[in-house]
C-alpha positions as CSV (number, residue, x, y, z in Angstrom):
1,M,0.0,0.0,0.0
2,L,3.0,2.3,0.7
3,G,4.6,1.1,-2.6
4,M,7.0,-1.6,-3.2
5,L,9.5,0.9,-4.8
6,Q,9.9,2.6,-1.5
7,I,10.5,-0.7,0.4
8,Y,12.9,-1.8,-2.4
9,R,14.8,1.5,-1.9
10,D,15.2,0.8,1.8
11,C,16.6,-2.7,1.0
12,C,19.3,-1.4,-1.3
13,G,21.7,-1.1,1.6
14,L,21.1,-4.8,2.3
15,I,21.9,-5.7,-1.4
16,E,25.1,-3.6,-1.3
17,R,26.3,-5.2,2.0
18,V,25.9,-8.6,0.4
19,R,27.8,-7.6,-2.7
20,N,30.6,-6.0,-0.7
21,R,30.9,-9.0,1.5
22,V,31.4,-11.5,-1.3
23,S,33.4,-9.3,-3.7
24,D,36.3,-8.7,-1.4
25,W,39.5,-9.5,-3.4
26,K,40.6,-12.2,-0.9
27,N,37.5,-14.2,-1.6
28,K,38.6,-14.7,-5.2
29,F,41.3,-17.2,-3.9
30,L,38.7,-19.4,-2.1
31,S,38.0,-22.9,-3.2
32,F,34.5,-23.9,-4.1
33,A,34.0,-25.3,-0.6
34,G,35.3,-22.0,0.8
35,R,32.9,-20.0,-1.3
36,L,30.0,-22.2,-0.3
37,Q,30.8,-21.7,3.4
38,L,31.0,-17.9,2.8
39,V,27.6,-17.9,1.1
40,Q,26.1,-19.8,4.0
41,S,27.7,-17.4,6.5
42,V,26.4,-14.4,4.6
43,L,22.9,-15.7,4.5
44,S,23.1,-16.6,8.2
45,S,24.2,-13.1,9.3
46,M,21.9,-11.1,7.0
47,H,18.7,-12.2,8.7
48,V,18.6,-9.3,11.2
49,Y,17.5,-7.0,8.3
50,W,14.0,-8.6,8.2
51,A,13.8,-10.7,11.3
52,T,10.1,-10.3,11.9
53,M,8.8,-7.1,10.5
54,S,8.5,-7.4,6.7
55,M,8.5,-9.7,3.8
56,L,11.3,-8.8,1.4
57,P,10.2,-7.8,-2.1
58,D,10.7,-10.6,-4.7
59,G,13.1,-8.2,-6.6
60,V,15.3,-7.9,-3.6
61,I,15.4,-11.6,-3.0
62,K,16.2,-12.3,-6.7
63,E,19.0,-9.7,-6.7
64,I,20.7,-11.1,-3.6
65,E,20.4,-14.6,-4.8
66,Q,21.9,-13.6,-8.2
67,V,24.9,-12.1,-6.4
68,L,25.5,-15.2,-4.3
69,R,24.9,-17.5,-7.3
70,N,27.4,-15.7,-9.5
71,F,29.9,-15.6,-6.7
72,L,29.5,-19.3,-6.0
73,W,30.0,-20.5,-9.6
74,S,32.4,-18.0,-11.1
75,Q,35.3,-18.4,-8.7
76,G,34.4,-15.2,-6.8
77,S,34.4,-12.9,-9.8
78,L,30.6,-12.3,-9.8
79,Q,30.3,-13.1,-13.5
80,K,26.9,-14.0,-14.9
81,G,26.0,-17.1,-16.8
82,K,28.4,-19.5,-15.1
83,S,25.8,-21.4,-13.0
84,K,26.1,-25.2,-13.3
85,V,23.0,-26.1,-11.3
86,A,19.6,-24.4,-10.9
87,W,19.4,-22.3,-7.7
88,D,16.3,-24.2,-6.5
89,V,18.3,-27.4,-6.6
90,V,21.3,-25.7,-4.8
91,C,18.9,-24.7,-2.0
92,L,17.8,-28.3,-1.4
93,S,19.3,-30.1,1.6
94,K,22.4,-32.3,1.1
95,N,20.3,-35.4,1.7
96,E,18.1,-34.3,-1.3
97,G,21.0,-33.7,-3.6
98,G,21.5,-30.0,-3.0
99,L,24.2,-27.9,-1.3
100,G,22.2,-27.0,1.8
101,I,22.0,-23.3,1.1
102,R,18.9,-21.8,2.5
103,S,16.2,-20.3,0.3
104,L,15.9,-16.6,1.1
105,H,12.1,-16.7,0.6
106,D,11.6,-19.7,2.9
107,F,14.0,-18.2,5.5
108,N,12.2,-14.9,5.4
109,I,8.9,-16.6,6.1
110,A,10.5,-18.6,9.0
111,L,11.9,-15.5,10.6
112,L,8.6,-13.7,10.3
113,S,7.1,-16.5,12.4
114,V,9.6,-15.9,15.3
115,G,8.3,-12.4,16.1
116,N,9.5,-11.4,19.6
117,G,10.4,-15.0,20.3
118,R,7.8,-15.4,23.0
119,S,5.4,-17.6,20.9
120,T,8.0,-19.8,19.2
121,S,9.3,-22.9,20.9
122,A,13.1,-23.0,21.0
123,W,13.3,-26.8,20.8
124,Y,10.2,-28.0,19.0
125,D,9.2,-25.4,16.4
126,N,10.7,-25.0,12.9
127,W,12.3,-21.6,13.1
128,C,15.9,-22.1,11.7
129,D,17.9,-24.4,9.5
130,F,18.6,-26.8,12.4
131,S,15.1,-27.0,13.7
132,P,13.7,-28.6,15.5
133,L,16.6,-28.3,17.9
134,I,15.3,-31.2,20.0
135,T,16.7,-33.6,17.3
136,S,20.2,-32.4,18.2
137,L,19.9,-31.7,21.9
138,S,18.6,-34.2,24.4
139,P,16.2,-33.1,27.1
140,G,19.0,-33.7,29.6
141,M,21.4,-31.4,27.8
142,I,18.7,-28.7,27.7
143,T,17.8,-28.8,31.4
144,N,21.5,-29.1,32.4
145,A,22.1,-25.9,30.6
146,G,19.5,-24.2,32.8
147,F,16.7,-24.1,30.3
148,T,13.2,-25.7,30.5
149,L,11.7,-27.8,27.8
150,N,9.0,-25.1,27.5
151,A,11.5,-22.4,26.7
152,C,10.8,-20.1,23.7
153,V,13.3,-18.5,21.4
154,G,13.2,-15.3,23.4
155,N,14.5,-17.3,26.4
156,I,17.7,-18.4,24.7
157,V,18.6,-15.0,23.1
158,S,20.0,-12.0,25.0
159,N,21.1,-8.8,23.3
160,E,21.1,-10.5,19.9
161,A,23.5,-13.3,21.1
162,W,22.9,-16.8,22.2
163,S,22.6,-17.3,26.0
164,W,23.3,-21.1,25.7
165,P,26.6,-22.9,26.3
166,N,29.5,-22.1,24.0
167,E,29.9,-25.7,23.0
168,W,26.5,-25.7,21.4
169,S,27.7,-23.4,18.7
170,N,29.8,-26.3,17.3
171,Q,26.6,-28.2,16.8
172,F,24.9,-25.3,15.0
173,P,27.6,-23.7,12.9
174,N,26.8,-20.3,11.3
175,L,23.5,-20.0,13.2
176,A,23.3,-16.4,14.2
177,A,21.0,-15.3,17.0
178,P,17.8,-13.6,15.8
179,S,17.1,-10.0,16.4
180,L,13.8,-10.0,18.2
181,V,11.2,-7.3,18.0
182,N,10.8,-4.9,20.8
183,N,7.1,-5.1,21.3
184,V,7.0,-2.4,24.0
185,A,8.0,0.4,21.6
186,N,5.8,-1.1,18.8
187,K,2.8,-1.0,21.2
188,W,3.5,2.6,22.1
189,V,3.5,3.7,18.5
190,W,0.4,1.7,17.7
191,S,-1.5,3.1,20.7
192,D,-0.5,6.7,20.0
193,V,-1.6,6.4,16.3
194,C,-4.9,4.9,17.3
195,G,-5.3,7.5,20.0
196,F,-5.0,10.2,17.4
197,T,-8.1,8.8,15.6
198,G,-10.0,8.9,18.9
199,N,-10.1,5.1,19.2
200,Q,-8.3,3.2,22.0
201,P,-6.7,0.1,20.4
202,V,-8.6,-3.1,21.4
203,H,-5.6,-5.2,20.2
204,I,-2.0,-4.3,20.7
205,D,-0.2,-7.4,19.5
206,W,0.3,-7.9,15.7
207,E,-1.3,-11.3,15.6
208,S,-4.5,-10.0,17.2
209,I,-4.5,-6.8,15.0
210,L,-4.2,-8.8,11.8
211,A,-6.8,-11.4,13.0
212,A,-9.3,-8.5,13.5
213,I,-8.6,-6.7,10.3
214,I,-8.1,-9.5,7.7
215,P,-11.8,-10.7,7.8
216,E,-12.9,-7.1,7.1
217,S,-10.1,-6.2,4.7
218,K,-12.2,-6.5,1.5
219,K,-14.8,-4.0,2.6
220,K,-14.6,-0.6,0.9
221,T,-15.9,1.5,3.9
222,I,-13.9,4.5,5.0
223,D,-13.3,2.9,8.4
224,I,-11.6,-0.1,7.0
225,I,-9.6,1.9,4.4
226,V,-8.3,4.2,7.1
227,M,-7.4,1.2,9.4
228,K,-5.5,-0.5,6.6
229,L,-3.6,2.6,5.8
230,I,-2.7,3.1,9.5
231,L,-1.6,-0.6,9.8
232,A,0.5,-0.4,6.6
233,A,2.2,2.9,7.5
234,T,2.8,1.8,11.1
235,S,4.4,-1.6,10.0
236,Y,6.6,0.1,7.4
237,F,7.9,2.9,9.6
238,I,8.6,0.6,12.6
239,W,10.5,-1.7,10.2
240,Q,12.4,1.3,8.8
241,E,13.2,2.5,12.3
242,R,14.4,-0.9,13.4
243,N,16.9,-1.0,10.6
244,A,18.1,2.5,11.4
245,R,18.8,1.6,15.0
246,L,20.5,-1.6,14.1
247,F,22.8,-0.5,11.3
248,R,23.2,3.3,11.6
249,Q,22.8,3.7,15.4
250,E,20.1,6.3,14.6
251,E,17.0,6.5,16.8
252,R,13.8,8.6,16.7
253,P,11.5,9.0,19.7
254,V,8.0,7.3,19.7
255,H,6.2,10.7,19.3
256,K,8.3,11.4,16.1
257,L,7.4,8.1,14.6
258,T,3.8,8.7,15.4
259,E,3.9,12.1,13.7
260,I,5.4,10.6,10.5
261,I,2.8,7.8,10.4
262,I,-0.1,10.2,10.8
263,A,1.3,12.6,8.2
264,T,1.7,9.7,5.7
265,V,-1.8,8.5,6.2
266,H,-3.1,12.1,6.0
267,M,-1.4,12.6,2.6
268,K,-2.7,9.3,1.3
269,L,-6.3,10.1,2.3
270,I,-6.1,13.5,0.4
271,S,-5.2,11.6,-2.8
272,M,-8.1,9.2,-2.6
273,K,-11.7,9.5,-3.8
274,F,-14.6,8.9,-1.4
275,K,-18.4,9.1,-1.3
276,N,-19.9,12.1,0.4
277,N,-21.5,10.7,3.5
278,S,-21.5,11.3,7.3
279,K,-18.7,8.8,8.0
280,V,-16.4,10.3,5.5
281,L,-17.1,13.8,6.9
282,K,-16.3,12.5,10.4
283,H,-12.9,11.2,9.2
284,L,-12.3,14.6,7.5
285,E,-12.8,16.3,10.8
286,T,-10.6,13.8,12.6
287,W,-7.7,14.0,10.1
288,K,-8.2,17.8,9.8
289,I,-8.7,17.7,6.0
290,P,-10.6,20.6,4.6
291,L,-13.6,19.6,2.6
292,G,-12.3,21.2,-0.6
293,M,-9.1,19.1,-0.5
294,L,-10.8,15.7,-0.7
295,N,-12.1,14.2,-3.9
296,L,-15.7,13.4,-3.1
297,A,-18.1,11.6,-5.4
């Protein structure tokens, strides 16, 4: 709704980081096994860009995979047209005849399911390449390390690092700790934006918000349109803010994010066409849009 071009532009930094990581001159002297290990390492460390907030555009995924594919098959020179095996086959597990490289699309979906880590089982759910971890760790090993069998992903991550024993890292090579969503800040932003509209949010977690909106999403009423715009803008700017804090050490206060979201929705409403009725007029008043600025049928 905010436009895939805008999201693609935000992901350009990710694409460039991948290209820079694999195009280092020292990597040109790696063997095929070394290049394969580097590709797996790059994919493992990149996940913090989209850990739970957004599905990457297909164009971004294709461009990243093209960089990695060219690096893998062209001896590190990033030349096109050297691939010996289809990328879909490369992404199969080694038992299935592939090289065990994760599919970015599938990995993205898996990370979106982790969220803040409080609803995903650390040992039994399928949230990473080695999942379920219970197949590699016995119940005794888990409890001896100080965890319970009911632990969630959030219980085994602290400050974007694993809080488990160091020797477990040998069992799960190249598995980077997920960057979990700070739901407290998210809820403040969502509550403030909803408060601007005069409605106190009934739901403040993403799962409940989506569950409430999706059944109504096809309706064309002004209430649903405004709510979808608010949800889209809030999701996008929280995702953008998260990347800024992680990679540029830049931080905006909650009230500033709220202002940006409200301004974005305001501008979008002005550009849309609505029927002239009491509900529309009420929203005009709420969003402080002069009657003459809106395109009314």
